[in-house]
N, C-alpha and C positions, 0 to 999 in steps of 0.2 A: 271857530271863534278864538281870537288871540287872548293870551293871559299875560298880565304885566310881568309876573315872575313865576317861575316854575314852583310848584307846590310838591313837597316831598311825599306827602301821604297820597296824593293823586298821581302826579307825573313821575314820581320815583318808585311807584309800586312794583314795577318790573325792571328797575334799573339794574344794569349788569353788576354783579358782585355786591348786591345790596347788603348782604349780611356783613360785609367788611366795612360798611359806612359808619361814620360818626360825624357829629357836629361839635365844633369848639371855637372859642374866641382866641385870636392871637394876632398881634400886630395891627389891630384896628379892623379886622375882618372876621366875620362869622363864616367859618370854613365848612364846606362839605369835603371830607377827606376819607379815603379808603386806606386801610392798612391790612396787609396780608403777610403771612409768614411769621416765623419765630421772633419774639421780641429781642432775643439776644443775638440774632444774626446781623451781619453788616447791613446798614440801612441803604436802600436804593430809592432815590427820588425819581419819579416819572412825571414829566411836565408836558402837558398838552399844548397845542398851539392856539393862536387867536381864533375865536369862534368855536373852539372845541370844548371838551369837558373830559372828565375822568373816564367816560365810556370809551374814549379813544384807545385806552390800554386794556380794554375788557378781556381780550384773549391773551394778551402778553403777560399781564400781572400774575395770573394764576400759575403760569409756566415758570415764573421766576421765584415764586413764593417758597419753594423748598430750599432755596439757597440764600434768600435775602429777607429782611424786613422791608417789604415793599410799601412805599408811601405814594399814594396817587390822589392829589387834590384837584378840585375845580379851582381855577384861577379866580381872583376877585371879580365878582359880578357874573361870572360864567357858570352855567349849569345851576347847581343848587347852592353855591357860595354867595354870600351877601356882597354887595358892592363895597369897595374900599373907599377911603377918604384921602384927600390930598393928592399925592403923586402915585398912588397905587397903580394907575394905568400905565405909567412909564416903565421903561426897561429897568432902570435902577430900582424904582419903587416896587415892581413885581419881585425883583431879586430879594430885596429886604423883607418883603412880606412873606415870601416862602421860607426865608431863613428864620423868621419869627415863628412860623408854623412848625418847622422842624425842631426848633428849640422847645416849643410847648409840648411836642410829642416825645422829647428826649431822643431824637433820631437824627443826629448829625450825619448827612449823607456821605457814605464811603464811595458812592458811585452815583452819577446823575445821567439820566437819558432824557432827551427832549426832542419833541417833534416840531419842526418849522420854527415859529417864534419861541417855542419852549426851549429849543436848543440854544437860542441867543440868551434866554434867561439863565439857563444852566451855566453858560460860559461866564455871564456877568457875575453870578454868585461866586464862582471861583476867582475871577479877576479881582473882585472887591474884598476878598478874604472873608466872606460870610460863611464859608464852609471850605473844607480842604479835601474834596473828593480825589480818589486815586486816579480816576479817569472820567472822561465825558464822552457820551455817545450821542451823536446828532443824526436824527432821521430827517432827511430833506430840510436841513437847517436853513432858516432865513437870517443870514448874517449880514448881507449887503443891502444898501439902499436901492430902490428902483433907479434905473438909469434914465438919463436924459430928461425930457419934459415930464415924464411920469413921476420922476423923483421929486419934482417941484409941485406938481398939481395934486398928486394923490394925497399927501398929508393935509393939504389945504382943504380938499374936498371932504376928507374924513372928518376934519375938525368942524367944518360947517354942518355936516350931517349930524355929528354928535351933539352940537349945540341946539339943534332943532328938536324939541321934545316930541314932535309928531312923526318924525322920520322913522325911529325904531318901530313904532306901531304900524306905520304904513308898510315898512319893509317886512315885518313879521307877518302881516296880513297876506302878502303875496309870496312868502317864502316856502309855503307848504307844497307838497305834491311835486308836480313836474318841475317847478322852479328850483327846488332843492336838488332834485336829480340832475338838472342841467348844470348846477354849480359843481356837484361832485364829478360829473363827467368831464367838465371843463378842466379839472385838475389832473386828468389822466388816470382816473381810478375806476376799476371795476369792482366797486364795493357791493357786498351782498345785501339782501333785502333788510335784514336786521340792522345793519349799520346805517343804511339809508333812512330807515324809520326813526332811529335815534337822532340823527342829524336834523330831520324834519321837525322833531319835537323841540329841539333847541332853537332852530331858526324861527319857529312860530311863537317864541316868547320875546316880547319887546324888551324885557329886562336883559335877557341874554344878548340880543342884538345891540342894545345900547352899550353894554360892556365891551363888546367886540369893536364897535365904532370908537369908543373912548380910547381903547387900547391902541388902535391904529392911528388915531389922531395924536396921541402922545408919543408915538414910537419914533425914536431917533437912533439909527444904527451907526452913525458916523463915529461917535466915541468908541463903540465896540470895535469897529474896524481898526481904529488907531491903536487900541490896546491889545489886539490879538498877539502881537509879537512878545508880549509879556506873559502870555499864558504858559504856565509851567506844566500843566497836566497833559497827558496824551489825549488827543481829540480824534475820535473816529467819525469820519464824515461819510455817512451811509446815504447813497443817492439812488432814488428810483429813476431809471433811465427814461421813463415815460412821464416824469413830473412836468406838468405844464403850469404849475403855480410858482415854483422856484426854479429858475433855469439850472439844469444839472451842471453846466459848466461853472456856475458860481462856486461850487465846492473847490475847484482848482485854485480860484483866487483866494479863498479862505486858507487853503493848505499852504499857499505861498507865503502867507503872513504868520500863521501859527507854527511855531518851531517844531512841535511834536504831533502834527496833524498828518493823517493819511486818508485817502479817498478809497471807498469801495462802492462799486456800482452794482445795482441789482437789476437784471434784465427783466423786462415785462411788467415792472411795477411802477406806480405813479406816486403822487404826493402823499397818499395815505398808505405807503408801503408796509408800515408796521401793522396796519389793520388788515391788509390783504394777505400778508404772510407772517402771522404771529409767531409761528415756530422758528422761522428764520430770524426774526427780530430778537426773540428770546435767546437764541444761540449766539447772536452777535454780542448781546449784552454780557452773557456768561463768558464769552471769549475775551472781551475787554477786561473783565474782572480777573480772569486767570492770568492774563498778560501783566496786569498791574501787580498782582500778588507775586508773580515770578520776578518782576523787576525789583520789587521791594526786598527780596531775599538775596539779590546779588551783592557781592562785596562792595562796599563803598556807597550803597544806595542811601539817599538822604530822606 
């Protein structure tokens, strides 16, 4: 049986890192957000992708908590966060909403890591001056529009589906079990049983599905691509070589535009590389922070 929206008491009873969760209002959204680590440590914002939730960082966040104040939200309408209003589904709107959340928490991010669409949001936050992170880490970042006919048809289809109130419920009705597993496998991921069960829980919620569709319908990556040459921060582009959701070669195109970008490929991992190999993901984030700190200490660093 599908549920219009996830209920924290019922669906969140065994949510990963539940003890770190809280709910608050900021920027027109009632957020579910998890915070781990010392309050006086540098703030690290972890941003999941479209259709995901805070569970995406379930094994990464605790590994980073000894070194950072880790902030892990559910994006508007996703997971246990309430839907936003106005343009919260758009890329600039998501960036502003997250900046408002960080402001409410008193945790301006010193470092941001994002997965898939979350990496685009992280970069938009920096480009728009909503925060000044020392570095950005992208895990299979979705920075570039779909190519060819797909680039024209996909946003139109997503918009039509998002406008039909019956579609999210119908999609949620069929998303459980084997259908969710097929979607995960299609992205090139060998996710464990726990991870698959959490995604099934999300996909079975019409409210969560509606938020993901609204986000895809409002998504326009063309301005981000044009603005990448203005990005001042180092951008680590981490690519799972088995990613079938975002073509791995897209990272080379992004690196050609962003002046301080570099690409690192991870063999044997897919679109959910940070969930498949959380220790590796955590070390990559720590390494980006160490490099940023070392650069800041060099003579003449601005």
